[in-house]
C-alpha positions in Angstrom: -0.2 0.1 0.0 1.1 3.4 -0.9 1.4 5.8 2.2 0.8 8.7 0.1 -3.4 8.1 0.1 -4.0 11.4 -1.5 -1.5 12.4 -4.2 -1.4 16.1 -4.9 -3.6 16.7 -7.9 -1.7 17.7 -11.1 -1.2 21.1 -12.2 -3.0 23.1 -13.7 -1.7 24.5 -17.3 -2.3 28.1 -19.0 -3.4 27.9 -22.5 0.1 28.7 -23.3 1.9 26.2 -21.1 3.7 24.7 -24.7 4.3 28.4 -25.9 6.3 28.6 -22.9 8.1 25.4 -23.2 8.7 26.2 -26.7 10.7 29.1 -25.0 12.9 27.0 -22.8 11.0 28.7 -19.9 12.0 27.0 -16.6 8.4 25.5 -15.2 7.8 25.8 -11.3 4.5 25.1 -9.3 3.0 28.6 -8.4 -0.3 28.1 -6.4 -1.3 24.6 -8.1 -0.5 25.9 -11.8 2.6 24.9 -14.0 4.2 28.7 -14.8 7.2 29.8 -16.1 9.6 31.7 -13.4 12.3 32.8 -16.4 13.0 32.6 -19.6 16.5 34.5 -20.1 17.0 35.1 -16.5 15.5 36.8 -13.9 17.6 40.2 -13.5 17.4 40.5 -17.5 13.6 39.9 -17.5 13.2 42.3 -14.5 15.9 45.1 -16.4 13.6 44.8 -19.2 10.4 45.4 -17.7 12.0 49.0 -16.1 13.9 50.0 -19.2 11.4 48.3 -22.5 8.9 46.1 -22.2 8.0 42.5 -21.0 5.2 40.1 -21.7 3.9 38.1 -19.0 0.9 35.1 -18.9 -1.1 35.8 -15.9 -3.8 33.4 -17.0 -3.5 31.7 -13.6 -5.4 34.7 -11.9 -9.1 34.4 -11.8 -12.2 36.3 -12.7 -15.5 36.5 -10.9 -18.3 38.4 -12.5 -21.3 39.6 -10.4 -24.4 40.8 -12.6 -27.7 42.0 -11.9 -29.2 45.2 -10.0 -28.0 43.6 -6.8 -24.7 43.6 -8.0 -23.6 46.8 -6.5 -24.6 46.2 -3.2 -23.1 42.4 -3.3 -19.5 44.5 -4.1 -20.1 46.2 -1.3 -20.8 43.8 1.0 -17.9 41.7 0.1 -15.0 44.2 -0.8 -13.4 46.8 1.5 -13.2 49.7 -0.9 -16.1 52.0 -2.0 -17.2 50.6 -5.7 -20.0 53.2 -5.5 -17.2 55.7 -6.6 -16.6 53.7 -10.0 -17.5 55.0 -13.1 -18.0 52.5 -16.1 -14.7 51.5 -17.7 -13.0 52.1 -14.2 -11.0 49.8 -11.5 -10.3 50.0 -8.3 -8.0 47.8 -5.8 -9.7 46.4 -3.1 -10.1 43.3 -0.8 -12.2 40.8 0.6 -12.1 40.3 4.2 -12.6 38.1 7.3 -14.4 39.1 9.9 -11.6 39.7 12.2 -10.4 42.6 9.4 -7.8 40.0 7.7 -7.3 39.2 4.1 -9.1 36.4 2.1 -7.8 38.3 -1.3 -6.7 41.3 -2.4 -8.4 41.8 -5.7 -9.4 44.2 -8.5 -12.7 45.5 -9.0 -14.0 46.6 -12.3 -16.8 48.2 -13.2 -18.0 46.9 -16.5 -21.7 48.6 -16.5 -24.1 49.5 -13.8 -25.0 46.0 -13.0 -22.0 44.5 -14.1 -19.0 44.0 -11.8 -15.7 41.9 -12.5 -13.6 41.1 -9.5 -10.1 39.6 -10.3 -8.6 37.6 -7.8 -5.5 35.8 -6.7 -4.3 32.1 -8.5 -3.6 30.2 -5.4 -6.5 31.7 -3.6 -9.3 30.9 -6.8 -11.3 28.0 -5.6 -11.6 29.2 -2.1 -12.4 32.9 -3.1 -15.3 31.8 -5.5 -16.6 29.5 -2.5 -16.5 32.5 0.2 -18.2 34.8 -2.4 -21.2 32.4 -3.0 -21.3 32.0 1.0 -21.3 35.5 1.6 -23.8 36.8 -1.0 -26.4 33.9 -0.2 -29.8 34.7 -1.1 -28.8 38.4 -1.7 -31.4 39.3 -4.2 -30.8 40.5 -7.7 -26.9 39.0 -8.0 -25.7 36.4 -10.1 -22.3 35.0 -9.6 -20.4 33.6 -12.4 -16.7 31.9 -12.3 -14.9 33.0 -15.8 -11.8 32.1 -14.7 -11.0 29.6 -17.4 -12.5 31.3 -20.1 -9.6 34.4 -20.4 -6.0 34.1 -21.5 -4.8 37.1 -19.5 -1.5 38.7 -20.6 0.3 41.4 -19.1 2.5 43.8 -21.2 4.4 46.0 -18.8 7.2 48.8 -19.0 7.9 52.5 -20.3 7.5 51.0 -23.6 4.5 48.7 -23.3 2.3 51.6 -24.9 4.1 51.6 -27.8 4.2 48.0 -28.5 0.5 47.5 -27.8 -0.1 50.3 -30.1 0.8 48.5 -33.1 -1.4 45.9 -32.4 -5.0 47.7 -32.3 -6.6 51.0 -33.4 -7.5 51.9 -29.9 -6.5 55.0 -28.5 -4.4 53.8 -25.7 -3.3 57.0 -24.4 -6.7 57.8 -23.7 -7.1 55.0 -21.4 -6.0 56.3 -17.8 -4.4 54.1 -14.9 -6.7 51.9 -13.4 -9.1 52.7 -16.3 -10.1 50.0 -19.0 -12.0 50.0 -22.2 -12.7 47.5 -25.0 -11.2 47.4 -28.5 -9.8 45.4 -31.4 -6.2 43.4 -30.7 -5.1 41.1 -33.3 -7.8 40.8 -35.0 -9.7 39.8 -32.1 -13.0 42.3 -31.3 -14.3 43.4 -28.1 -10.9 42.3 -26.0 -11.0 44.1 -22.5 -7.7 46.5 -22.4 -6.9 47.5 -19.1 -4.0 50.2 -17.5 -3.4 47.9 -14.6 -0.2 45.8 -13.6 2.1 44.3 -10.6 5.1 45.4 -11.4 4.9 49.1 -10.5 5.4 50.6 -14.0 2.8 51.7 -16.6 1.5 48.8 -18.9 -1.8 47.0 -20.0 -3.6 43.7 -19.0 -5.6 42.2 -21.9 -8.3 39.5 -22.0 -8.4 37.4 -24.5 -10.3 34.0 -25.3 -8.5 31.2 -23.7 -8.1 28.7 -26.6 -4.6 27.5 -27.4 -4.0 28.3 -30.8 -5.4 32.1 -30.0 -3.8 32.5 -27.2 -0.3 31.4 -29.0 -1.1 34.0 -31.8 -1.7 37.3 -29.9 1.2 36.2 -27.6 3.6 35.5 -30.6 2.4 38.6 -32.2 3.1 41.0 -29.4 6.6 39.8 -29.1 7.0 40.8 -32.6 5.5 44.0 -32.2 7.9 44.7 -29.2 10.9 43.1 -30.7 12.1 47.0 -31.8 11.8 47.9 -27.9 13.9 44.3 -26.9 10.6 43.0 -25.4 11.4 39.8 -23.5 8.8 37.1 -22.3 9.0 37.5 -18.6 8.3 35.1 -15.6 7.2 34.7 -11.9 10.7 35.5 -10.9 10.7 38.9 -12.3 7.0 39.5 -11.5 8.1 39.2 -7.8 10.8 41.0 -7.7 9.6 44.2 -9.9 6.5 44.0 -7.7 8.8 44.1 -4.2 10.8 46.9 -5.2 7.3 48.8 -5.8 6.0 47.0 -2.5 3.4 45.5 -3.6 1.7 43.1 -1.4 1.9 39.2 -2.4 -0.8 37.1 -0.9 0.7 34.7 1.8 3.1 36.6 2.2 2.5 40.6 3.3 -0.9 39.7 3.5 -3.0 36.4 4.6 -6.0 35.6 6.7 -3.9 36.2 10.0 -2.9 39.7 8.7 -5.3 42.7 9.4 -5.6 45.4 6.5 -4.4 48.2 8.8 -1.2 46.6 10.0 -0.5 45.7 6.3 -0.3 49.6 5.3 -3.1 49.0 2.9 -6.3 50.6 5.4 -6.4 53.8 2.9 -8.3 51.3 0.8 -10.9 50.2 3.6 -13.5 52.8 3.4 -15.2 52.4 6.8 -17.4 55.5 6.1 -18.8 54.3 2.6 -22.2 54.0 3.8 -22.7 50.0 3.6 -21.5 47.6 5.9 -18.8 45.1 4.6 -17.5 41.9 6.1 -14.4 42.7 8.3 -15.4 46.5 8.9 -16.2 46.4 12.6 -13.2 44.6 13.1 -11.1 47.4 11.5 -13.5 49.9 13.2 -12.3 48.3 16.6 -8.7 48.4 15.9 -8.7 51.7 15.1 -10.5 52.4 18.1 -7.9 51.0 20.5 -5.2 53.1 19.0 -4.1 51.1 15.8 -2.1 47.6 15.4 0.5 46.4 17.3 2.7 45.9 14.3 3.5 47.4 10.9 4.8 46.3 7.7 7.8 48.0 6.7 10.6 48.4 4.2 14.0 47.4 5.0 17.1 48.2 3.2 20.0 45.9 4.2 23.0 48.3 5.2 25.6 45.3 6.0 26.3 42.5 3.6 23.6 39.8 3.3 20.4 39.2 1.6 17.2 39.1 3.7 15.4 36.3 2.4 11.6 35.7 3.1 11.1 34.1 6.5 14.0 35.1 8.1 13.8 36.4 11.5 14.3 40.2 12.5 15.7 41.2 15.8 16.7 44.5 17.8 20.0 45.2 17.7 20.5 44.3 21.0 19.1 40.6 20.3 15.7 40.6 20.8 13.2 39.0 18.2 10.7 40.9 17.0 9.3 40.1 13.6 9.8 38.0 10.6 10.7 39.3 6.7 7.9 38.5 4.8 9.6 38.9 1.2 13.3 39.6 0.4 15.8 39.5 -2.3 18.0 41.6 -4.3 16.5 44.3 -6.0 18.2 44.4 -9.3 17.1 47.8 -10.3 17.9 49.6 -7.3 21.0 47.5 -6.9 20.1 47.0 -3.0 19.3 44.1 -1.0 15.6 45.0 0.4 13.0 43.5 2.2 9.3 43.7 3.6 9.0 43.0 7.1 6.2 42.9 10.3 7.9 44.6 13.3 6.2 46.2 16.3 5.2 49.7 15.9 7.5 51.1 18.1 10.4 49.9 15.5 8.5 50.6 12.4 10.1 54.4 12.3 12.4 55.6 9.4 16.1 54.6 9.8 14.9 52.3 12.9 18.3 50.0 12.9 17.4 46.4 13.0 19.1 43.2 12.6 18.2 40.1 10.1 19.2 36.7 11.2 21.1 35.0 8.0 22.7 31.9 8.6 23.2 32.3 12.2 24.8 35.8 11.8 23.0 39.0 12.8 23.3 41.7 9.8 21.8 45.3 9.8 19.2 46.7 8.0 17.3 49.8 8.3 13.9 50.8 8.1 13.3 53.0 4.8 10.3 54.8 3.1 8.2 52.4 0.7 7.9 51.7 -2.2 11.6 51.2 -2.5 11.1 52.1 -6.3 8.9 54.7 -8.0 8.8 54.9 -11.9 9.7 58.6 -13.1 6.9 60.6 -14.3 6.4 60.4 -18.2 
């Protein structure tokens, strides 16, 4: 008898899996998906996005659509931001919370029309999120929930040359799409493609949603690479996506945010609209945390001031040797040429320029608290 009574399910694959393999991508398990972690190398891909343009397959992300006359009320109950402020064609960063004010998931909410909203969710939490949404909405009147996660191939074109690249493939005026807005247009001969000025790299860029069949996905991927060739476009994997978002201090589920971390200590309280006039799951807990004087710990940026790389999970100490927290994400920052990290520490150690110590292979290595984001893209 095998002791492994419940073997892990096979890894899920996006429609571009064969395309990634043909490009000799290094593939890894990410949230149950077989995804490319790098093609030409993490540093080259990271620098390509910061200075030119990169192309990412982000089809592992999930898509939940809420439709009907009760859809706004449903989004307002599910999500902490105020969706009543959205215009048609606008998106907002938000989160779905536990009753404790911690994260079910962070999301991007898109208003497709007055009674139609699309919530983009994370890959590793897809099934959990869909089940949670259905449970929370329950018998709410006038809202229909659809899981469209497998209907789309989602591609992210990111970097200062993203607009110039995509402009070759569409007659849509991309310059008219503001950050966190979207429209529909024709791309690579496909009609009614959703084109959103969103991303997870800290750079300008777009995310497009095309049909998830393999031939269409592979063709559009290839046409984008051809269009960006003059700008040195690179296919990019999850490795560069992670270092790019870390330089930009963007939260990653399971690291900076989770169901044990609340919104305020994660420095995302500005997106929780406690006064939006409708209740949402987790609101009472956030009100109580604020009333009690705020959280006991905070997410801070760390820059290593001695030689060493603080990695995910490494413990953080005072310079006197008292353990006070741990790193949630840490790595070399390829563009900034520094070793950086995000970590939770007690609020009394969260001030800018506070010196702490990170334990790296048994040695205490000093770091200082710095302002985030570590990187801000230059104004155009």
